[in-house]
C-alpha positions as CSV (number, residue, x, y, z in Angstrom):
1,X,117.8,186.8,136.6
2,X,121.1,186.0,134.9
3,X,120.5,188.8,132.4
4,X,119.8,191.4,135.2
5,X,122.9,190.3,137.1
6,X,125.0,190.7,134.0
7,X,123.6,194.1,133.2
8,X,124.3,195.4,136.8
9,X,127.8,194.0,136.8
10,X,128.6,195.4,133.3
11,X,127.1,198.8,134.2
12,X,129.1,199.1,137.4
13,X,132.3,198.1,135.6
14,X,131.7,200.7,132.9
15,X,131.0,203.5,135.4
16,X,134.1,202.8,137.3
17,X,136.2,202.7,134.1
18,X,134.8,206.0,133.0
19,X,135.4,207.7,136.3
20,X,139.0,206.5,136.6
21,X,140.1,207.5,133.1
22,X,141.5,210.9,132.0
23,X,139.1,213.6,131.0
24,X,140.2,213.7,127.4
25,X,139.5,210.0,126.9
26,X,136.5,209.8,129.1
27,X,134.0,210.1,126.2
28,X,135.7,207.4,124.1
29,X,136.0,205.0,127.0
30,X,132.3,205.5,127.9
31,X,131.2,204.6,124.4
32,X,133.5,201.5,124.3
33,X,132.5,200.2,127.7
34,X,128.9,200.7,126.9
35,X,129.1,198.8,123.6
36,X,131.0,196.0,125.4
37,X,128.4,195.8,128.1
38,X,125.6,195.7,125.6
39,X,127.3,192.8,123.7
40,X,128.0,191.0,126.9
41,X,124.4,191.3,128.0
42,X,123.2,190.0,124.6
43,X,125.5,187.0,124.9
44,X,124.3,186.3,128.4
45,X,120.7,186.5,127.2
46,X,121.4,184.2,124.3
47,X,123.1,181.6,126.5
48,X,120.2,181.7,128.9
49,X,117.7,181.2,126.2
50,X,119.6,178.4,124.6
51,X,119.8,176.6,127.9
52,X,116.1,176.9,128.6
53,X,115.4,175.7,125.1
54,X,117.6,172.7,125.4
55,X,116.1,171.7,128.7
56,X,112.6,171.9,127.2
57,X,113.7,169.8,124.2
58,X,115.3,167.2,126.5
59,X,112.0,166.9,128.4
60,X,110.1,166.5,125.1
61,X,112.5,163.8,123.9
62,X,112.3,161.9,127.2
63,X,108.5,162.0,127.0
64,X,108.6,160.8,123.4
65,X,110.9,158.0,124.3
66,X,108.7,157.0,127.2
67,X,105.7,157.0,124.9
68,X,107.5,154.9,122.3
69,X,108.6,152.4,124.9
70,X,105.1,152.1,126.2
71,X,103.8,151.6,122.7
72,X,106.5,149.0,122.1
73,X,105.5,147.2,125.2
74,X,101.9,147.2,124.2
75,X,102.7,145.9,120.8
76,X,104.9,143.2,122.3
77,X,102.1,142.2,124.6
78,X,99.7,142.1,121.7
79,X,102.1,140.0,119.5
80,X,103.5,137.7,122.3
81,X,100.5,137.3,124.5
82,X,97.2,138.4,123.0
83,X,97.5,136.8,119.6
84,X,99.0,133.5,120.7
85,X,96.5,133.2,123.4
86,X,93.6,133.7,121.1
87,X,95.0,131.3,118.5
88,X,95.6,128.6,121.2
89,X,92.0,128.9,122.5
90,X,90.7,128.6,119.0
91,X,92.8,125.5,118.3
92,X,91.4,123.9,121.5
93,X,88.0,124.3,120.0
94,X,86.8,127.5,121.5
95,X,84.7,130.0,119.6
96,X,85.9,133.4,118.4
97,X,83.8,135.3,120.9
98,X,85.0,133.3,123.8
99,X,88.6,133.7,122.7
100,X,88.3,137.4,122.4
101,X,86.6,137.7,125.8
102,X,89.4,135.9,127.5
103,X,92.1,137.8,125.7
104,X,94.2,140.4,127.7
105,X,93.3,144.0,127.1
106,X,94.9,145.8,124.2
107,X,96.2,149.4,124.0
108,X,94.4,150.7,121.0
109,X,91.2,150.3,119.0
110,X,93.2,149.4,116.0
111,X,94.7,146.4,117.8
112,X,91.2,145.3,118.9
113,X,90.0,145.3,115.3
114,X,93.1,143.4,114.2
115,X,92.6,140.8,117.0
116,X,88.9,140.4,116.2
117,X,89.6,139.9,112.5
118,X,92.4,137.4,113.3
119,X,90.2,135.5,115.7
120,X,87.4,135.0,113.2
121,X,89.8,134.0,110.4
122,X,91.6,131.5,112.5
123,X,88.3,130.1,113.8
124,X,87.2,129.6,110.2
125,X,90.4,127.9,109.2
126,X,90.3,125.6,112.3
127,X,86.7,124.7,111.4
128,X,87.7,123.8,107.8
129,X,90.7,121.8,109.1
130,X,88.6,119.9,111.6
131,X,86.1,119.1,108.9
132,X,88.8,117.9,106.5
133,X,90.4,115.8,109.2
134,X,87.0,114.3,110.2
135,X,86.2,113.6,106.6
136,X,89.6,111.8,106.1
137,X,89.1,109.9,109.3
138,X,85.6,108.9,108.2
139,X,86.9,107.8,104.8
140,X,89.7,105.8,106.4
141,X,87.3,104.1,108.7
142,X,85.0,103.2,105.8
143,X,88.0,101.8,103.8
144,X,89.1,99.8,106.9
145,X,85.6,98.3,107.2
146,X,85.5,97.4,103.5
147,X,89.0,95.9,103.8
148,X,87.9,93.8,106.8
149,X,84.8,92.7,105.1
150,X,86.7,91.8,101.9
151,X,89.2,89.8,104.0
152,X,86.3,87.8,105.5
153,X,84.8,87.2,102.1
154,X,88.1,86.1,100.7
155,X,88.7,83.8,103.6
156,X,85.3,82.2,103.1
157,X,86.1,81.8,99.4
158,X,89.5,80.2,100.2
159,X,87.7,77.7,102.3
160,X,85.1,76.9,99.6
161,X,87.3,76.6,96.5
162,X,89.8,73.8,96.0
163,X,91.2,74.6,92.5
164,X,94.8,75.7,92.8
165,X,94.5,78.4,90.2
166,X,91.4,79.9,91.9
167,X,93.1,79.6,95.3
168,X,96.2,81.3,94.1
169,X,94.1,84.2,92.7
170,X,92.3,84.5,95.9
171,X,95.5,84.7,97.9
172,X,96.8,87.4,95.5
173,X,93.6,89.4,96.1
174,X,94.0,88.8,99.8
175,X,97.5,90.2,99.7
176,X,96.3,93.3,97.8
177,X,93.5,93.8,100.2
178,X,96.0,93.7,103.1
179,X,98.0,96.5,101.5
180,X,94.8,98.5,101.1
181,X,94.0,98.0,104.7
182,X,97.5,99.2,105.7
183,X,97.1,102.4,103.7
184,X,93.7,102.9,105.4
185,X,95.3,102.4,108.8
186,X,98.0,104.9,107.9
187,X,95.4,107.5,107.1
188,X,93.7,106.7,110.4
189,X,96.9,107.2,112.3
190,X,97.7,110.5,110.7
191,X,94.1,111.8,111.2
192,X,94.0,110.7,114.9
193,X,91.4,108.0,114.3
194,X,91.5,104.5,115.7
195,X,93.8,102.3,113.6
196,X,93.5,98.6,113.2
197,X,92.3,96.1,115.8
198,X,93.1,95.6,119.4
199,X,93.9,92.0,120.0
200,X,92.7,90.4,123.2
201,X,95.7,88.1,123.5
202,X,99.4,88.6,123.3
203,X,100.8,88.0,119.8
204,X,104.1,86.2,119.4
205,X,106.9,88.1,117.8
206,X,107.2,85.8,114.7
207,X,103.5,86.3,114.0
208,X,104.0,90.1,114.3
209,X,106.8,90.0,111.8
210,X,105.0,87.8,109.3
211,X,101.9,89.9,109.7
212,X,104.0,93.0,108.8
213,X,105.4,91.1,105.8
214,X,101.9,90.3,104.5
215,X,101.1,94.0,104.2
216,X,103.8,95.0,101.8
217,X,104.3,94.4,98.1
218,X,107.9,93.2,98.2
219,X,107.4,90.5,100.9
220,X,109.3,88.0,98.8
221,X,112.5,89.9,99.4
222,X,112.2,90.1,103.2
223,X,114.3,87.6,105.2
224,X,113.5,87.1,108.8
225,X,116.1,86.2,111.4
226,X,114.3,85.6,114.6
227,X,114.4,83.0,117.4
228,X,112.6,85.1,120.0
229,X,109.6,83.4,121.7
230,X,108.4,86.6,123.3
231,X,105.1,88.2,122.6
232,X,103.8,91.7,122.2
233,X,100.9,92.8,124.4
234,X,97.6,92.7,122.5
235,X,96.8,96.4,122.8
236,X,100.1,97.3,121.2
237,X,100.6,94.4,118.7
238,X,98.7,96.1,115.9
239,X,100.8,99.3,116.3
240,X,104.1,97.4,116.3
241,X,103.0,95.4,113.3
242,X,102.0,98.5,111.4
243,X,105.2,100.3,112.2
244,X,107.3,97.3,111.1
245,X,105.2,97.1,107.9
246,X,106.0,100.7,107.1
247,X,109.7,100.2,107.8
248,X,109.9,97.1,105.7
249,X,108.0,98.8,102.9
250,X,110.5,101.7,102.9
251,X,113.4,99.3,102.9
252,X,112.0,97.4,100.0
253,X,111.1,100.5,98.0
254,X,114.4,102.3,98.5
255,X,116.7,99.4,97.7
256,X,117.4,97.6,94.4
257,X,114.7,95.1,93.4
258,X,117.2,92.3,93.3
259,X,118.5,92.9,96.9
260,X,117.1,91.5,100.1
261,X,115.7,93.1,103.2
262,X,116.9,91.5,106.4
263,X,115.0,91.7,109.7
264,X,116.8,90.8,112.9
265,X,115.2,90.4,116.4
266,X,117.3,90.7,119.5
267,X,116.0,90.5,123.1
268,X,117.7,93.1,125.4
269,X,117.2,94.2,129.0
270,X,115.1,97.2,127.8
271,X,112.8,95.1,125.6
272,X,113.1,93.8,122.1
273,X,115.2,95.5,119.3
274,X,114.1,94.8,115.8
275,X,116.5,95.8,113.0
276,X,115.4,96.3,109.4
277,X,118.4,96.5,107.0
278,X,118.3,97.1,103.3
279,X,120.9,97.2,100.5
280,X,120.1,100.6,99.1
281,X,121.9,103.9,99.3
282,X,123.1,105.4,102.6
283,X,121.1,108.5,103.6
284,X,122.8,111.9,103.6
285,X,123.0,114.2,106.6
286,X,120.0,116.3,105.5
287,X,117.8,113.2,104.8
288,X,118.9,111.6,108.0
289,X,117.9,114.6,110.1
290,X,114.6,114.8,108.3
291,X,113.9,111.1,108.9
292,X,114.9,111.4,112.6
293,X,112.5,114.3,113.0
294,X,109.7,112.4,111.3
295,X,110.0,109.3,113.5
296,X,110.3,111.4,116.7
297,X,106.6,112.2,116.5
298,X,107.2,115.7,118.0
299,X,105.4,117.5,115.2
300,X,101.9,116.3,114.8
301,X,100.9,118.8,112.2
302,X,100.3,117.4,108.7
303,X,101.8,120.5,107.1
304,X,105.2,119.1,108.0
305,X,104.7,116.2,105.6
306,X,106.6,116.4,102.4
307,X,105.2,114.9,99.2
308,X,103.7,111.4,99.3
309,X,106.2,110.0,101.8
310,X,104.0,109.2,104.8
311,X,105.6,106.0,106.1
312,X,108.0,107.6,108.6
313,X,105.4,110.1,109.8
314,X,103.1,107.1,110.5
315,X,106.0,105.4,112.3
316,X,106.5,108.5,114.4
317,X,102.9,108.7,115.4
318,X,102.8,105.0,116.4
319,X,106.1,105.3,118.3
320,X,104.8,108.3,120.3
321,X,101.6,106.4,121.0
322,X,103.1,103.1,122.2
323,X,106.5,104.4,123.6
324,X,108.6,102.9,120.8
325,X,112.1,104.2,119.9
326,X,113.3,104.4,116.4
327,X,116.9,105.2,115.3
328,X,118.9,105.0,112.1
329,X,122.4,103.6,111.4
330,X,124.4,102.4,108.4
331,X,123.6,98.9,107.3
332,X,126.1,96.1,107.1
333,X,124.6,95.4,103.7
334,X,125.6,98.8,102.4
335,X,122.3,100.6,102.9
336,X,120.4,101.9,105.9
337,X,119.5,100.1,109.0
338,X,116.5,101.1,111.2
339,X,116.3,100.0,114.8
340,X,112.9,99.7,116.4
341,X,112.9,99.1,120.2
342,X,109.8,97.7,121.8
343,X,109.9,98.6,125.5
344,X,109.7,95.8,128.0
345,X,106.4,97.1,129.2
346,X,104.9,95.8,126.0
347,X,106.8,92.5,126.0
348,X,105.2,89.5,127.5
349,X,105.0,85.8,127.2
350,X,102.5,84.0,124.9
351,X,99.6,82.4,126.8
352,X,99.9,78.7,127.3
353,X,96.4,78.0,126.1
354,X,97.4,79.3,122.7
355,X,99.7,76.2,122.3
356,X,97.2,73.6,123.4
357,X,94.8,71.6,121.3
358,X,91.6,73.3,120.3
359,X,88.3,71.8,119.1
360,X,87.6,71.6,115.4
361,X,85.4,74.7,115.5
362,X,88.4,76.8,116.5
363,X,91.7,77.4,114.7
364,X,93.9,74.3,114.7
365,X,97.0,76.4,115.4
366,X,97.8,79.4,117.7
367,X,95.8,82.4,116.3
368,X,97.8,85.1,114.6
369,X,96.7,88.5,113.3
370,X,94.3,88.7,110.3
371,X,96.8,90.8,108.4
372,X,99.3,87.9,108.8
373,X,97.5,85.8,106.2
374,X,99.9,84.6,103.6
375,X,99.9,86.9,100.5
376,X,99.7,85.6,97.0
377,X,102.4,82.9,96.4
378,X,103.9,81.7,93.2
379,X,102.3,78.8,91.3
380,X,105.0,76.5,92.5
381,X,103.6,76.7,96.0
382,X,99.9,76.6,95.2
383,X,100.0,72.8,95.6
384,X,100.3,73.3,99.4
385,X,97.3,75.7,99.4
386,X,95.2,73.2,97.5
387,X,96.2,70.4,99.9
388,X,95.3,72.6,102.8
389,X,91.8,73.2,101.3
390,X,91.4,69.5,100.6
391,X,92.3,68.8,104.2
392,X,89.6,71.1,105.4
393,X,87.1,69.4,103.2
394,X,87.6,65.6,103.8
395,X,85.7,63.2,101.6
396,X,82.9,61.8,103.7
397,X,82.6,58.0,104.2
398,X,79.4,56.2,103.4
399,X,78.0,52.8,102.6
400,X,78.8,53.4,98.9
401,X,82.5,53.5,99.7
402,X,82.3,50.0,101.2
403,X,80.9,48.7,97.9
404,X,84.0,49.8,96.0
405,X,86.7,47.1,96.1
406,X,89.2,49.4,94.5
407,X,88.5,52.0,97.2
408,X,89.2,49.4,99.9
409,X,92.4,48.4,98.3
410,X,93.5,52.0,98.1
411,X,92.6,52.5,101.8
412,X,94.6,49.4,102.8
413,X,97.6,50.6,100.8
414,X,97.5,54.0,102.4
415,X,97.5,52.4,105.9
416,X,101.2,51.7,105.4
417,X,102.0,55.0,103.9
418,X,104.2,57.1,106.3
419,X,103.0,60.5,107.3
420,X,104.3,63.4,105.2
421,X,107.6,64.9,106.6
422,X,107.4,68.0,108.6
423,X,107.3,71.1,106.5
424,X,109.8,73.8,107.1
425,X,109.8,77.5,106.0
426,X,109.9,78.1,102.3
427,X,112.4,80.1,100.4
428,X,110.3,83.3,100.8
429,X,110.2,82.8,104.6
430,X,106.4,82.1,104.6
431,X,105.2,79.7,107.2
432,X,104.0,76.2,106.4
433,X,101.5,74.1,108.3
434,X,102.7,71.9,111.2
435,X,102.7,68.2,110.9
436,X,99.6,66.3,112.0
437,X,97.4,69.3,112.9
438,X,95.4,69.2,109.7
439,X,95.0,65.4,110.0
440,X,93.8,65.8,113.6
441,X,91.3,68.4,112.6
442,X,90.0,66.2,109.7
443,X,89.7,63.2,112.1
444,X,87.8,65.3,114.7
445,X,85.5,66.8,112.0
446,X,84.8,63.3,110.5
447,X,84.1,61.8,114.0
448,X,81.8,64.7,114.9
449,X,79.9,64.4,111.6
450,X,79.5,60.6,112.0
451,X,78.2,60.9,115.5
452,X,75.7,63.6,114.6
453,X,74.4,61.9,111.5
454,X,74.1,58.2,112.1
455,X,72.1,56.5,109.3
456,X,68.5,55.5,110.1
457,X,67.6,51.8,109.6
458,X,66.8,51.0,106.0
459,X,68.8,54.0,104.7
460,X,70.7,51.8,102.3
461,X,67.5,50.9,100.5
462,X,66.7,54.5,99.5
463,X,66.9,55.5,95.9
464,X,70.2,57.4,95.4
465,X,68.7,59.4,92.6
466,X,65.9,60.7,94.7
467,X,67.8,61.0,98.0
468,X,70.8,62.6,96.3
469,X,73.2,59.9,97.8
470,X,75.8,59.0,95.3
471,X,79.2,57.5,96.0
472,X,80.8,60.8,95.3
473,X,78.2,63.2,96.6
474,X,77.9,65.0,99.9
475,X,75.2,62.5,101.1
476,X,77.9,59.8,101.6
477,X,78.8,61.5,104.9
478,X,75.6,60.1,106.3
479,X,76.9,56.5,106.0
480,X,78.6,54.2,108.4
481,X,81.7,55.4,110.1
482,X,84.9,54.2,108.4
483,X,88.1,53.3,110.2
484,X,90.8,55.9,110.8
485,X,93.0,54.3,108.2
486,X,90.4,54.9,105.4
487,X,90.1,58.5,106.5
488,X,93.9,58.9,106.5
489,X,93.9,57.4,103.0
490,X,91.5,60.1,101.8
491,X,93.7,62.7,103.3
492,X,96.8,61.4,101.6
493,X,95.1,61.2,98.2
494,X,93.8,64.7,98.7
495,X,97.3,66.0,99.5
496,X,99.1,64.0,96.7
497,X,96.3,64.6,94.1
498,X,96.4,61.0,93.1
499,X,92.8,60.1,93.9
500,X,90.1,59.3,91.4
501,X,87.3,61.6,90.3
502,X,85.8,61.4,93.8
503,X,88.6,63.5,95.1
504,X,87.7,66.3,92.8
505,X,84.2,66.8,94.1
506,X,84.1,67.9,97.7
507,X,81.2,68.8,99.9
508,X,81.1,72.4,101.2
509,X,83.0,72.8,104.5
510,X,80.8,72.9,107.5
511,X,80.9,75.4,110.4
512,X,83.0,72.9,112.4
513,X,85.9,72.9,109.9
514,X,89.1,74.4,111.2
515,X,89.9,77.9,110.0
516,X,93.1,78.8,108.2
517,X,96.2,78.7,110.3
518,X,97.3,82.1,109.2
519,X,94.3,84.1,110.4
520,X,93.0,85.1,113.8
521,X,89.4,84.3,114.8
522,X,87.2,87.2,115.5
523,X,87.0,86.1,119.2
524,X,90.6,87.2,119.7
525,X,89.8,90.8,119.1
526,X,88.1,93.3,121.4
């Protein structure tokens, strides 16, 4: 239309120009106006064609942009919705087919193939990961069971043997076994399995601290500063003890071997704050951020663990489980201080029945966790352990003892001997037995044995060689009941190691003998 209009206008203009010019110039004007009209018409036609072409190209570009935007949106949905949804369903334990069926529709066949391949590969990886975690949890459980059984065997051996060298070696093995149990508990925590025991009674804070000390190798360097009489709820006592053991172990490992690790306990309105300070190097900013991230417990994936440092990761898992809060600050001793806050929901008072007297068949002192058992001690303190074993195995009194004048003189002498002074805590901070408890347990055990096994008439006339009743043998317990002073003399000679050869041979402890003061009975666990 534009071309026709331009031709008509140009033609009319040329005709008018030719008619109005002179006759002599009419021919030249006609040719000029015709050429100009033709050029003008060509220009108009070109412009019209260019306009139409540009319009078509703009439409094509718009369509291409719309298609590209749609493809981008489809790819975004595939990457942001379809793939994460399938992976999340697979991680929750779903099968690849179920995850693909519940996935949102995709735009192309290629995306469907990619999604199917991804789903099957992730499902395979999750299966392998679950199998590996299950195997680790199973192995950790087996090691825990072995450590518990070994602890029971060692405890029985400690009751049976009285030699100080043997007892010291048994205590050393017990300490090593406690460390093995802690590592097994750490693996159980990281793999999501059950870790440790659940105590049926609240555990006093001092027992929790000493139980944590007994699980680390550098327990001699730990110094406790606690006057708190609060207790931790039984269901959380093992977790708090394990977390403290990991923090103490880190403090001992990352500080000079000649320095000490100080543990402070403070009761606040929000619970109990336990501070573990060492004399090592102060952590840098990067290490501090990494440690804070580890104890936060936000990342439960094991791939975030670096190297063999698992202690803080275990602390983070336990803190998240029991609601503990862990923070870091510079230590007053030049190193790093770690603050562990136990919430007031987990803090309670110890039960009163734990402080009362118990029969000889039960522990003679308030029960404390099994892992609290004193680790191996230097030879200088093995005398106390030997005395404790002798006190659990009192020499029975029989008729043969009455026939020994020397024995009677020693018994009369010991009647005036004062009781041993109360024992305090040693240099290493390890607990020592309370005054009078072992003696009371010995008296109760002797009284029970005498009542249950009164001698029959004529028992004194039996042949000792055939009946096995010698003055030093176990059969002497079937004799007449001696006064309490004689039993006290036996106890004093056993503690002081000044008795004759009859103090070296002891009868095996009966089931009514009190257990060790540093171990919990199995009845205290769920």
